[in-house]
N, C-alpha and C positions, 0 to 999 in steps of 0.2 A: 565655576567649571570644575569638574572632577579632576583629581590629580592622576596622571598617567601611571600605570603600574610598572614597577621595576622588578624583573625576575632576578632573584637572589640565589636560587639553588642551582640552576642549570647554566647560568650565564656568568662567566668569570668577570666580564666587564662590569657587572653590576657592583661587585665588591671591590674591584681594582680597576677603575676606569683609567683611560689613557691620559685624560686631562687632570687627573688627581695630582696634587703637588707632592713632591718627594718628602720623605721624613727628614727631620732635622739631622744634619750630619751625613746624609746619604748623598750619593752622586746623582746628578741629573740624568746620567746615561741610563737607558732602560735596563732594569735588573735582569740578570740571566735567568733562563728557564731550562729545566731539565726534565727528562723522562727516564724513569727506571723501568726496564723492560726485561721480561723473561723470554729468551729465545727458545722456542720449543716448550710452550707453556705446560703441555701435558707430559713432558719427559724429564723435567728437572727435579721433580719430587716435591714433597710438602715442605721439607726443611729449607730448601733454596727459595721456594715461593714465599715462605715467611720471612726469610732474610731480605728478599727484595722489598717486602712491605715495610720492614724496619728501616731500610735505607731510604725509602720514600719519606718516612717521618724525619729522618736526619736532614733531608733536603728541603723540608717545608720552610716557608710557604711557597717557594718558587718551583714547584714540581706538580706533575699530574698525579695527585694522590688517589684519584678514582679510576685510574686507567685499568681497563679490562682487556687482557690479551686473549687471543683465540689460537687454537691449534693451527689453523690455516694461515695465520699472519706470518709474513716474512719481514726481513730487515728492510727490504725495499719499500714496504708499505709505511713503515714508521719514518723512513728518511723522506718520503714524499710529503708527509704532513708536517715536517719540521719547519718548512718555510712559511706556510699559511698560519701556523700556530705560534711562530716566533720562538721555537725551541732552539737553544744554543748548545746543549750538551745531551748526549745519550749515554746512559749507564746500562750496559747489557750483561745480564747474568745468563750463563749457559752451563751445561754439563757435557763433558766429553764422553766418548765411548768407554774409556777406561775408568770413568767415575770421578774425574777431577772437576772441581767447580771453578769456573773462570769468570773474570770480570773484565769488561772492556769499557774504557772511558773515551768517548769519541767527541770531538768538537765539530759541529756542523757549520757550513755544509761541505768543507773541503778537508777536514782532518786537522791535526793528526790524531792517531788512535793509540792509546796506551793499553797494553795487554798485561793483565795480572792473573796469577793463579792463587786462588783463595786456599791457603794451606790449612788454616784453622779459623773457625768462627764460632761465636756464641750469640744466640738470639736475645732479644730484649727480655723475654720472659725468663730465660735462664739467669740473666744478670739480676733481675728483681728477686728471683727466688733465693739467690745467694746473699742478699742484703737483709740486714736486720730491720732497717727502716727505709724501705724503698720510696722513691719519690717519682714524680712525673704525672702526666695527665692533666696538668693545669694550663697555664697560658704560655708555656715555654715554646710552643711551636708556632706562635703567631709572628715571631720575628726570626730571621735567619741566624744561624750560629756564627760565632766568632772562630775563624780558622787560625790555628796555631800549628806551625810546622817547625820541627826540631831536627837538627842534624841532617838536613836534606843535602846541603852542599858540603863537600869534603875539602878540607884545606889541602892545597897543593895539587889538586886535580887539574888535568889538562886534556887536550883532545886525544892523546895517546894512552890515556889510562884505561883500565878495564871498564870502568863506568865513566865515560867522558864527561867533561864539565858542561858541554852543551845539553847533554841529556838531563843533568840535574836542573839546569835552568828551565828546560822545557817542562819537566815535571812540576816545578814550582809554578810556572805560568798557567799550566792547565788546571791545577787545583785552585789557584787563586781566582781564576775566571769562573769557577763554579758558583761563587757567592758574590753578592753585591759589595762594592767598595764602601768603606766608611771613613769618616774623618775623625780621628781620635780627639781633636780639640773641641768639636761641636756635637758629637754624638752623645745623646743622653745615656747614662749608665743603666737606666731601667730598661732600655731597649735591647741590651745584651743579656740574654738569659741562658744561652747555651754556649758550649765550647766544643769544637771538633779538633781533636789533637791527632796529628800525623807525625809519628816518631820513627825515624829511620834507624834500623839496627846497625851498629858499627860493624865494619868488616872484620872477620876473624884474622885474616892475614893480608898481605899486600897483593897476593895473587888472586884473592877472592873477588870475583866479578859479579857478585849478587847485589841486588837492590831490593831490600825487604822493608816494608812499611807496616807499622802497627797502627791500626785504626781504632780510636777511642772517642766516645761521645758522652759529654757530661752536662749536667744542669748546674747553674750557678745559684747559690743561696747565700744570703748575708744575714747577719744578726749583730746586734749592738755589742760592742766590746766593753769590758770593765763592769759588767752587770752580773750579779749572781744568778744562779739557776732558779731559785724560788721567785725572784723578782721578774725574771723573764717569763716564768709560767703565769704569774699574776697579770703581766702585761698582755700575754696572749689570751688569758681568760677574759680580760676586759674587752678585747676586740670581739669576742664571741657573742657578747650581749647584744651587739647591733646586728648580728647575722640571724638568718632564719633558722638555720640548723645549729643548735647549741649543744649538740651531743659531744661529750669528751672535751678535754683540754682544761677543765676547771679542777684545781687541786682539792683534795678531800681534807677539810678542816674540822670535821665532826668531832674528833677526839682531842682537839686543842681548845684551851680556854681563851686564848688571846692570839691575835695575829702576830704578836711579837715572838711567840714560841715558834711559829713557822719561819719567821724571818731571821731570828737570832740562832736558834737551834744549837748545834754543837753538843759536846758532851756536858751533861748536867745543865743544859741551857745556857752555857757560857760561851761567849765568843761569837763573832759575826760569821755567818756561813758564807764562804766563798767557793769558787769552783775547785780550789785545792782542798778544802776541808769538807766538802759535801759528799765525798765518796765517789764522785763521778770521775770520768777520765778527764785529763787536762786537755783543753782546747789548744791545739798547736797550729791552728789555721792562721793564714797570713792576715794581718790587719792593715786596713787602708783607711785613708782620710777621705770622706765623702762630703762634698759641699751641699748645703741645703738648697734644693731647687725650688722651694716654695716662694711665691711672689711676696715681696716686702713693700710696705708703703713708705715712700720717701716724702718727708715733710718739706714744705717750702721754707724759704728764709723767714717769712713773716710768722709762720706757725712756730718755727723754732724759737724766734725772739719772744713770742707771746708765752711760750712754755717756760722760758728762762726767767721772764719777769714774774710769773706766778710761782716760781720755785720748783716746778716739776722737773723731774729727771727725764732727759731725752734717752730713749732706748738706743742701744748700740746698733748702728746700721751696718756694721761690718758683717761680712759673710760668716755664717755659722758653719763650723766644721764638725762633723760627727764621725767618730771612729767606729768602724764596723769590721767584723770578721767575715772573710770570704771562705765559703765551703763549696767543694765540688762533689756532686753526687752522680755516680755513673748511671746513665740511662740505657746504654747499649745501642746498637750491637757492637761486638768486638770482632775485628778481622785482622788476620795476618796475611798481607798481600806481598807476593813475590813477583816482581816485574820480569816478564819473559821476553817481550819484544816490543818495538815501537814501529808503527807503520806511518807512512807519509800521508796517505789519504784517509778517507772515511771507511775503516774496516777493510781497506784494500790499498794497493799501491806499493811503492818501493819500501823495503824494510830498512829503516834507519839504524836500528840497533837490535842485536839478538844476544841473549844471555849465553848461549852455548856455541853459536856459530860466529866465528871471527874470520874476516877476509883481509887479504893483503891489499896494499895500495893499488897494485895492478888489477886485482880482481874487482876492486871498487870502481876503477875506471872503466873496465869492460862492462860492469853492471850499469854504469851511468849511460854508456853508449847504447846498450840494449834497451834501456828504458826510454831514452830519447828517440830511438828509432820506432819503438812501439807507440810512443805518444804521437809522433808524426803520422804514422799509419792510421791511428785512431782519428786524428784531426782530418786526414784526407777522406776517410770513410764518412765522417760526419758532414763534410762539405758536399760529397757526392750524394749522400742521402738527402741533404737539404735541396740540392739542385734538382734531384728527381722528383721531390715533392712539389717544388714550384712548377716544374714542367707539367706534371700531371694536373695540377690545379688550373694552369693555363689551357691545357687541352680540354679539360672538363668544361671550363667556361666557354671556350670556342664552340664545342659541340652543343652546349646548351643553347647558345645564340643561334646556331645553324638549325637545330631542331625546331626552335621557336619560329624561325622564318619559314621553314618547310611546312610547318603546320598551318601557317597563315595562307600559303599558296594552295594547299590541299583544300582548304575551306572555300577558296574562290573557284576551284575546278569542279567541285561537287555540284551536280545538277540533278534535280529531282526528276525521275523518269515516270511521267504520267501523261495523261491525255492532253493536259494543258501545254506541254512542251512540244508542240507540233512543229516548231521551226527546226528543231534538231532532226526530226524525222524527214522533213522536206530536204534538208541539206544532204542527208544520207541517200535519198532517192534521186537526187540530181546527178549522181555519178553515172558514168557510161554503163549501158546495160551489158556490153561485152565484158566489162571488167567486174561486173557484179556477179558473185557466185552465191546463188540462193541456197544451194545444197551444202555449201561449205566444203566443196571438193577441190578447191584450188590447191594445187601442189600435189594431188594424188598421182600415183603412177599411171593409172588408166588414162587420165586426162593428158598427161605428158606424152604417152605413146600416141594418142589420137592426134595431138597437135603436130607430131613429127611425120605422120603419114602424108604422102602426096595424094593428089586427086586421082592419079592413074591407078594406084593400088586399090583405092576404094571402088573404082569401076570394075577392075578384074574380079574382085570379091563378089560384086553384084551379079556378074555374068555366071560365075560358078554356082551361085545360089539358084539362079533362074534355070540353069541347065539341069540341075539336080531335081 
């Protein structure tokens, strides 16, 4: 029997089915999904459109990377589809009439919504153009990035501060929910290939109520520590021989007589070439110890005893530790985000915090009462609308049953008028002749006057006619 076809290009479930087991170290909870949208696709401009595409790359693989916005689409259209598609977050880019670029991060389906003004930004192409050796375009986007937040919480902050403590906690929770959770003890290091850094700028003074975040995106690269640059180049060249494309990466040894000249080098060919004497910049990257994750064969007790009898050495079964240097290469984009306000609902509802508008405790209580009254009125309208819909449905069902019954009665009363139905004609002719009006004059004024006349009046009229 032929194997059933699986669509891989247009069906997300083909590459990420629901029954697929989670990766090692990942939570069993369903990973969050996001949509990066341009509100007013034809009005934001080409730069903001490219910025939205770059942010989609940052959110990979849990985002709609092929989303196409239309000019006629509204926010309600996207919110309606968040439930069926399982979307948990919306990142909305827009441009105001004054030319400011805004970013809203909303949690579906009930909020809250964080409003940011994008004060400065650099696209991915701008970041790559400024680098000497740009990276990217590999397998970095197959796994979600590692989120690092710095200086989000301010020591000594409370509910009466310019930036209250609950706002800092809310911001931390919203950004953490954008990406799947990991377990540091069981997550493979190879699955962490990117870093998303959110650094909050410190306040200039105590009265400064601003909340500014710097958005940075990096790729993680590692290389062996304690190895000279020529040896690393030879190791990289050896790996190229197994690849299809062998262009580049192989050092030029045509002018050397021996490999030792390349390895020893130095002035007059004396001294071992290290990173300090090779003329290159010193590597100041952090060094970490990485355990070897390759499977190892464990000998049984009989095999170990047999090897000891033969005099063979038993290989060390301890875990091998390799020291590697970690290097971060920026991928972009860069953004400087200033939080302007926080709303309770999904791009609507009560304002929980505002950068420039501060209310007293009495004003906050009045606002609470106003919103409570508004919510009660909204709930009453919703119940009334639901009752009206149910009433109309019942009336429609009753009218449908009645019309169906009347239709059956009309079919019984319909009789074909032709010569074969003589019984109906006989019944009509059995009526009293005095009551039958063949001319159809029953009820006319002339007949009514004639019925009211007495017999004497009729005789007088006859005599007058005869006399004449």
